[in-house]
C-alpha positions in Angstrom: -35.9 -27.9 -3.5 -35.0 -31.1 -2.1 -36.2 -30.0 1.4 -39.7 -30.3 0.4 -39.8 -33.8 -1.3 -41.5 -35.6 1.8 -45.3 -35.5 1.9 -45.6 -32.9 -0.8 -49.0 -32.2 -1.9 -49.5 -31.0 -5.7 -51.0 -27.8 -6.1 -54.3 -27.5 -8.0 -55.8 -24.2 -8.8 -59.1 -25.1 -7.4 -58.2 -27.7 -4.7 -59.1 -27.0 -1.1 -57.1 -28.5 1.7 -58.4 -28.4 5.2 -55.9 -26.4 7.6 -53.2 -27.8 9.6 -53.4 -26.7 13.3 -50.1 -26.3 14.9 -49.8 -25.2 18.6 -46.3 -23.7 19.1 -44.1 -23.6 22.1 -44.5 -20.5 24.3 -42.6 -17.5 23.3 -41.2 -14.9 25.8 -40.7 -11.3 24.9 -39.3 -8.3 26.6 -39.2 -4.8 25.7 -39.3 -1.1 27.0 -42.3 1.0 26.5 -41.4 4.2 24.6 -43.8 6.4 26.4 -43.4 5.3 30.1 -39.8 3.8 30.1 -41.3 0.8 31.7 -39.6 -2.7 30.9 -42.2 -5.2 30.2 -41.6 -9.3 30.1 -44.6 -11.5 28.9 -45.2 -14.8 27.6 -47.1 -16.0 24.4 -49.0 -19.0 23.7 -49.9 -19.2 19.9 -51.5 -21.5 17.2 -51.4 -21.2 13.4 -54.1 -22.8 11.1 -52.9 -22.8 7.5 -54.8 -24.5 4.5 -55.6 -23.9 0.9 -59.0 -22.7 -0.1 -59.6 -23.3 -3.8 -55.9 -22.9 -4.7 -55.3 -19.8 -2.4 -53.4 -19.8 0.8 -55.8 -19.6 3.9 -54.5 -18.9 7.4 -55.4 -17.7 10.9 -53.2 -17.1 13.8 -54.3 -16.5 17.4 -53.2 -16.9 20.9 -53.1 -15.9 24.6 -50.6 -13.9 26.7 -49.6 -13.5 30.3 -47.7 -10.9 32.0 -44.5 -11.9 33.7 -43.5 -8.7 35.2 -43.1 -5.0 34.9 -39.8 -3.1 35.8 -40.3 0.7 36.7 -37.7 3.4 37.1 -36.5 3.9 40.8 -38.0 7.2 41.0 -41.5 6.1 40.2 -40.9 3.1 42.6 -39.9 5.5 45.4 -42.8 7.7 44.8 -45.4 4.8 44.8 -43.6 3.0 47.8 -43.2 -0.3 45.9 -40.4 -2.6 44.5 -38.8 -1.7 41.2 -39.9 -5.0 39.8 -43.4 -5.8 39.9 -44.3 -9.4 39.2 -47.9 -10.3 37.9 -48.9 -11.7 41.2 -48.1 -8.4 43.0 -50.4 -6.3 40.9 -54.1 -6.6 41.5 -56.4 -8.3 39.0 -58.2 -5.3 38.4 -55.1 -3.5 37.4 -54.0 -6.5 35.3 -57.1 -6.2 33.2 -56.5 -2.7 32.3 -53.0 -3.7 30.9 -54.0 -4.0 27.2 -52.2 -5.8 24.4 -53.4 -3.9 21.4 -51.4 -5.6 18.7 -48.9 -8.5 18.5 -47.2 -9.3 15.2 -45.1 -12.6 15.0 -43.4 -14.7 12.5 -44.3 -18.5 12.5 -41.9 -21.2 11.4 -43.1 -23.4 8.5 -40.5 -25.8 8.3 -38.6 -27.8 10.9 -35.6 -25.8 10.2 -37.2 -22.3 10.5 -36.0 -21.4 7.2 -39.2 -19.9 6.2 -41.9 -18.3 8.1 -45.3 -16.7 7.9 -45.8 -13.0 9.4 -49.2 -12.6 10.9 -51.2 -10.3 13.3 -52.7 -12.4 16.1 -55.8 -10.0 16.5 -57.6 -8.6 19.6 -56.4 -10.1 23.1 -58.2 -10.4 26.2 -56.5 -9.2 29.4 -53.5 -11.2 30.8 -55.4 -12.5 33.5 -57.9 -14.2 31.2 -57.5 -17.4 29.1 -59.7 -16.7 26.2 -58.0 -17.0 22.7 -57.4 -13.9 20.8 -60.0 -12.8 18.3 -59.0 -12.6 14.7 -60.2 -12.7 11.2 -58.7 -15.2 8.7 -56.6 -14.0 5.8 -56.7 -15.3 2.3 -53.9 -13.7 0.5 -51.9 -13.7 -2.9 -48.7 -15.9 -3.0 -46.5 -12.9 -3.4 -45.4 -11.3 -0.3 -46.7 -14.2 1.8 -43.8 -16.2 2.7 -40.6 -14.8 4.3 -36.9 -16.2 4.0 -35.9 -16.3 7.5 -32.3 -16.0 6.6 -32.4 -12.6 5.0 -36.1 -11.5 6.0 -37.1 -11.1 2.4 -40.3 -12.3 0.6 -39.8 -15.2 -1.4 -41.1 -15.5 -5.0 -44.6 -17.2 -5.9 -43.1 -20.5 -7.0 -41.3 -21.2 -3.7 -44.2 -19.7 -1.7 -46.5 -22.3 -3.2 -43.8 -25.1 -2.4 -43.4 -23.8 1.3 -47.2 -23.8 2.1 -48.3 -27.1 0.2 -45.5 -28.8 1.9 -46.5 -27.4 5.3 -50.2 -28.4 5.0 -49.1 -31.9 3.5 -46.9 -32.9 6.2 -48.6 -36.0 7.7 -45.7 -37.2 9.9 -46.0 -36.4 13.6 -42.3 -36.0 14.2 -42.1 -33.3 11.6 -45.0 -31.5 12.8 -43.7 -31.7 16.3 -40.4 -30.3 15.0 -42.0 -27.3 13.6 -44.2 -26.6 16.6 -40.7 -26.6 18.6 -39.8 -23.5 16.8 -41.0 -20.6 19.0 -42.6 -17.8 17.1 -40.5 -14.7 16.7 -42.4 -11.6 18.2 -41.7 -9.0 15.6 -43.7 -6.1 17.1 -46.1 -5.3 20.2 -48.3 -2.5 21.2 -49.1 -2.4 24.9 -51.4 0.1 26.7 -50.1 0.7 30.3 -52.2 3.5 31.2 -54.1 1.8 33.7 -50.9 0.5 35.3 -49.8 4.2 35.4 -53.1 5.2 37.1 -52.5 2.5 39.8 -49.1 3.9 40.4 -50.4 7.4 41.0 -53.0 6.4 43.2 -50.3 4.6 45.4 -48.2 7.5 45.4 -50.9 9.9 46.2 -52.1 7.6 49.1 -48.4 7.6 50.4 -48.1 11.3 50.1 -51.5 12.0 51.9 -50.6 9.6 54.6 -47.5 11.2 55.4 -48.8 14.8 54.8 -51.9 14.3 57.1 -49.6 13.3 60.1 -47.4 16.3 59.5 -50.4 18.6 59.2 -51.9 17.3 62.4 -48.7 17.6 64.3 -48.3 21.2 63.3 -52.0 22.1 63.9 -52.4 25.6 65.3 -55.1 25.4 68.2 -55.1 29.1 69.1 -54.4 32.3 67.1 -51.0 33.2 66.2 -51.7 37.1 67.0 -54.0 38.6 69.5 -54.5 42.1 70.4 -53.6 41.7 74.1 -50.4 39.7 73.6 -49.3 40.3 70.3 -47.4 37.4 68.2 -47.1 34.0 69.9 -43.8 32.7 68.7 -44.6 29.1 69.2 -48.0 29.3 67.4 -46.5 31.3 64.8 -43.9 28.6 64.2 -46.3 26.0 64.0 -48.3 28.1 61.6 -45.4 28.6 59.2 -44.6 24.8 59.5 -48.2 24.1 58.7 -48.0 26.4 55.4 -44.7 24.5 54.5 -46.5 21.1 54.7 -49.2 22.2 52.6 -46.9 23.6 50.0 -45.1 20.3 50.0 -48.1 18.3 49.6 -49.2 20.4 46.6 -45.8 20.2 45.0 -45.8 16.4 45.6 -49.2 16.1 44.1 -48.0 18.1 40.9 -45.0 16.0 40.8 -47.1 12.6 40.9 -49.4 14.1 38.1 -46.4 14.9 36.0 -44.7 11.7 36.5 -47.8 9.3 36.2 -50.6 11.0 34.3 -48.7 12.6 31.6 -49.1 11.0 27.9 -52.0 9.0 29.3 -53.7 10.0 26.0 -51.3 7.8 24.0 -53.5 4.9 24.6 -56.1 6.5 22.3 -53.6 6.6 19.5 -52.6 3.0 19.7 -54.1 1.3 16.6 -56.8 -1.5 17.7 -57.5 -3.9 15.2 -60.5 -3.3 13.1 -62.9 -5.9 11.6 -60.5 -6.8 8.9 -62.6 -9.4 7.2 -61.6 -9.6 3.8 -63.1 -13.1 2.9 -66.4 -14.0 1.0 -68.1 -15.0 4.2 -70.2 -12.7 6.4 -68.5 -11.2 9.6 -71.4 -12.4 11.8 -70.9 -16.1 10.8 -67.2 -15.9 11.3 -67.4 -14.2 14.9 -69.7 -17.1 16.0 -66.9 -19.4 15.7 -64.1 -16.9 16.7 -62.0 -17.1 19.9 -61.1 -20.8 20.1 -57.9 -22.8 19.3 -59.6 -24.4 16.4 -61.2 -21.2 14.8 -59.3 -21.6 11.9 -60.7 -25.0 10.9 -64.3 -23.8 11.5 -63.8 -20.6 9.6 -62.2 -22.5 6.7 -65.4 -24.6 6.3 -67.5 -21.5 6.2 -65.2 -19.7 3.6 -64.7 -22.7 1.5 -68.4 -22.8 0.4 -68.3 -19.3 -1.1 -64.7 -18.4 -2.0 -63.7 -18.1 -5.7 -67.5 -18.3 -6.7 -68.9 -15.6 -8.8 -72.3 -14.6 -7.0 -75.8 -14.4 -8.9 -76.0 -10.6 -8.2 -77.5 -8.0 -10.2 -76.7 -4.2 -9.8 -79.7 -2.1 -9.6 -80.6 1.8 -9.0 -82.3 2.8 -5.7 -84.3 5.9 -4.8 -81.3 7.3 -2.6 -79.0 10.0 -4.0 -75.4 10.6 -3.2 -75.9 14.3 -3.4 -78.8 16.6 -2.9 -81.4 16.5 -5.5 -82.1 19.6 -7.7 -85.5 20.2 -9.2 -86.2 20.5 -13.0 -86.6 24.2 -12.9 -83.4 24.7 -10.9 -81.4 22.5 -13.5 -82.8 24.4 -16.4 -82.1 27.9 -15.0 -78.7 27.1 -13.6 -76.2 29.1 -15.9 -73.5 26.4 -16.1 -76.0 23.9 -17.2 -75.1 23.0 -20.9 -77.6 22.6 -23.7 -76.7 19.0 -23.9 -77.2 18.4 -20.2 -80.6 20.2 -20.5 -81.7 17.7 -23.1 -80.6 15.0 -21.1 -82.7 16.3 -18.3 -85.9 16.8 -20.4 -85.4 13.6 -22.2 -85.9 11.5 -19.1 -89.3 9.9 -19.3 -90.3 9.7 -15.7 -88.7 12.7 -14.2 -91.7 15.0 -14.1 -94.0 12.4 -12.9 -94.8 11.0 -9.5 -92.0 11.2 -6.8 -89.4 11.7 -9.5 -90.8 15.2 -10.0 -89.3 16.1 -6.6 -85.9 16.4 -8.1 -83.3 15.0 -10.3 -80.4 12.9 -8.9 -77.1 13.1 -10.7 -75.6 10.4 -8.6 -78.2 7.8 -7.6 -77.1 5.1 -5.2 -76.8 1.7 -6.4 -77.1 -1.8 -4.7 -76.7 -5.4 -5.3 -79.6 -7.8 -5.5 -80.3 -11.4 -5.7 -81.1 -12.5 -9.2 -83.1 -15.4 -8.0 -85.7 -13.6 -5.8 -84.7 -9.9 -6.1 -84.0 -9.4 -2.6 -81.5 -6.8 -1.4 -78.0 -8.4 -0.7 -75.9 -5.2 -0.1 -76.3 -1.7 1.1 -77.1 1.1 -1.2 -73.9 2.8 -1.2 -72.2 2.5 -4.6 -72.1 4.5 -7.7 -70.6 2.0 -10.1 -69.3 -1.5 -10.4 -67.1 -3.7 -12.5 -69.4 -6.6 -11.8 -68.2 -9.7 -10.1 -65.3 -11.8 -11.4 -65.3 -15.6 -11.5 -63.0 -15.3 -8.3 -66.0 -13.7 -6.4 -64.5 -10.2 -6.5 -65.8 -7.0 -7.7 -64.7 -3.3 -8.0 -67.1 -0.9 -6.8 -66.9 3.0 -6.7 -68.2 4.6 -3.5 -69.8 8.0 -2.7 -66.5 9.8 -2.6 -65.8 8.3 -6.0 -63.0 6.2 -4.8 -62.8 2.6 -6.0 -62.1 -0.6 -3.9 -62.3 -4.3 -4.2 -65.1 -6.2 -2.4 -65.8 -9.8 -1.8 -69.2 -11.6 -2.5 -69.8 -11.1 1.2 -69.4 -7.4 0.6 -66.2 -7.1 2.7 -63.5 -4.6 1.7 -60.5 -6.5 0.0 -58.3 -3.5 -0.8 -58.7 0.1 -2.2 -57.7 0.9 -5.8 -56.6 4.7 -5.3 -55.3 4.8 -8.9 -58.4 3.7 -10.7 -60.8 6.3 -12.4 -63.2 3.9 -14.0 -63.6 0.4 -15.6 -64.9 -0.3 -19.1 -67.1 -3.2 -19.7 -66.9 -6.4 -17.9 -64.3 -9.3 -17.9 -63.5 -10.9 -21.4 -60.9 -13.9 -21.4 -60.1 -13.1 -17.8 -59.2 -9.3 -18.4 -61.0 -6.2 -17.6 -60.0 -2.7 -18.9 -59.5 0.1 -16.5 -58.7 3.9 -16.7 -55.9 5.2 -14.4 -55.6 8.5 -12.9 -52.9 9.1 -15.4 -55.5 9.1 -18.1 -54.5 6.1 -19.6 -55.8 2.5 -19.8 -54.6 -1.1 -18.6 -55.9 -4.3 -17.7 -56.5 -6.3 -14.5 -57.1 -10.1 -14.0 -60.0 -11.6 -12.0 -58.2 -11.0 -8.7 -58.0 -7.2 -9.7 -54.3 -7.3 -9.9 -52.8 -5.2 -12.7 -51.4 -7.5 -15.4 -51.0 -4.8 -18.0 -49.9 -1.4 -16.6 -51.8 1.8 -17.8 -49.7 3.3 -20.5 -51.9 3.0 -23.6 -54.3 5.7 -25.0 -56.7 3.0 -26.0 -57.2 -0.7 -25.2 -60.0 -2.8 -27.0 -61.6 -5.3 -24.8 -60.1 -8.9 -24.8 -62.1 -10.6 -27.6 -59.5 -13.4 -27.7 -56.0 -13.7 -26.4 -54.8 -10.6 -28.1 -56.2 -7.1 -28.3 -55.6 -3.8 -30.2 -54.0 -1.0 -28.2 -52.9 2.6 -29.1 -49.7 3.6 -27.9 -47.8 6.9 -28.3 -50.1 7.6 -31.2 -49.8 4.4 -33.1 -51.6 1.0 -33.1 -50.2 -2.4 -32.1 -51.3 -5.7 -30.6 -50.5 -7.2 -27.2 -51.3 -10.5 -25.5 -53.1 -11.0 -22.1 -49.9 -10.4 -20.2 -49.1 -7.1 -22.1 -46.3 -8.5 -24.2 -46.2 -6.9 -27.9 -47.4 -9.3 -30.6 -47.3 -6.5 -33.3 -45.3 -3.3 -32.4 -47.3 0.0 -32.2 -46.3 1.3 -35.5 -49.4 1.3 -37.5 -51.5 4.5 -38.2 -54.8 2.5 -38.5 -56.2 -0.8 -37.3 -59.4 -2.5 -37.1 -60.8 -4.6 -34.4 -59.5 -8.2 -33.3 -61.8 -10.8 -34.9 -61.2 -14.5 -34.7 -57.7 -14.2 -33.3 -56.6 -11.9 -36.3 -56.3 -8.2 -37.0 -56.2 -5.8 -40.0 -53.6 -3.0 -39.7 -52.5 -0.1 -42.0 -49.0 1.4 -41.9 -50.2 4.9 -43.0 -53.5 6.9 -43.3 -53.4 6.7 -47.2 -56.3 5.1 -48.6 -54.2 3.4 -51.3 -52.2 1.7 -48.8 -52.9 -2.0 -48.4 -54.4 -3.6 -45.4 -52.3 -6.2 -43.5 -53.9 -9.3 -42.0 -51.9 -10.5 -38.9 -52.7 -13.5 -36.7 -52.2 -13.9 -33.0 -48.7 -14.9 -33.2 -47.8 -11.7 -35.2 -47.4 -13.4 -38.4 -48.6 -11.6 -41.6 -51.2 -13.8 -43.1 -52.4 -11.8 -46.0 -52.1 -8.5 -47.7 -55.2 -6.9 -49.4 -55.0 -5.9 -53.1 -58.0 -3.6 -52.8 -57.5 -0.3 -50.9 -60.1 1.5 -49.2 -61.0 3.7 -46.2 -62.3 0.8 -44.0 -60.9 -2.6 -43.4 -62.5 -5.3 -45.2 -64.4 -8.1 -43.3 -61.6 -10.3 -41.7 -63.9 -13.6 -42.3 -64.0 -13.1 -45.8 -60.2 -12.8 -46.0 -59.8 -15.9 -43.9 -61.7 -18.1 -46.6 
């Protein structure tokens, strides 16, 4: 760790550090397009903004690109009547503007020896002939899977990742920063749409073919009839007629050849993945787009995001009049064969369902929305079924109409899907929230909605302290907030955790004593009196 001694900034959970902006030296890339077989060379200028927003790594990478040349197969060059190597200056600007750089992934050096790097997608680029900086949304990621060890291209652990990033943003010496900037970014992957270039080549080839063909057709023009009743066949005219048919056939075959060579697979451009709006921050996309597209967008966006990141919003979650499924009338519900008695009772017990607008139908899946608790104004679309509520990190889990769960920010931007979650129980208690998985078992997540306790328990009590009760393989035990066993699951009965203590019983027998155990797993007291229900813990602690 000696390499990170100079200029080191101590990590703080809620500390924010404005981004360091580094403009790297130009990178050259060359590669062969898999669809066309054309060899492309380009130049990339890039910039990385990296900082710390309330203890989390913040970064934005962007850049501009310039086409150097495109080398095409000899067959294509011969058809189009141009050189095999086409430099950017030889290609019309209108065609250059159709050559689209869809995505570019690069790895940026974060230290002067290029031992550690950050992998980043540079966003949506303008055409090669323009100088506008690519448009991109910033990323606020976890420390895991953030920093790459450039030696073996493997992600480093969380502790080392923090050291690398805090060293990078804390370096103040100009010579060190310049050495980092002198490491050209390694371009990992590029997606280029060359369909416009192919169309241009097809037009050139067609013009060349038609130009030669028209002359040949004019030379073989038949002014008089090939056959007359008086004189029969005119041999000279017949030869011209046959030559004319041959030239027409040659033009048709040439046109087919051009179409097959240049216009085949043009649809591949529609399959190239264009960057979506991947805003996963707490800020509104509209606010970020106002400062997007400059070399210093990272710093501007940081200031916007720092105001809301990691702050639990003051929002309520309310029902709307909208319904996720077609509503059904009361009569229809009560006459449906599959409707159970309990459900019918539930429908009849609704106090307002037969009055006013509610009489129109019963909605089994009402759409919910978030509102401000300050003034009651709507702050989100009405498109949710359930929510976990916002954590202190400003994140919430929401269930959409398709019953799938996802994590959103306080700006209602999607952070990530939760495909294995069925439901959440309660809110956050002691920085843990209980969830039910698709396997039918329960686990727990932290305020960032990372799984810290895998779903393997039949029951989990909400964390009322640093320990909680669980049921595992039919028996009760106690775990802590990281899922480690405090008391193994070997008890037939257990009470609730109270004041960091729990009462357990080894079997179902009413004559068996209750055991009082503390949060360290130590037996504190054994009850003398038996009984079916556990005695009050507070009484035993006196």
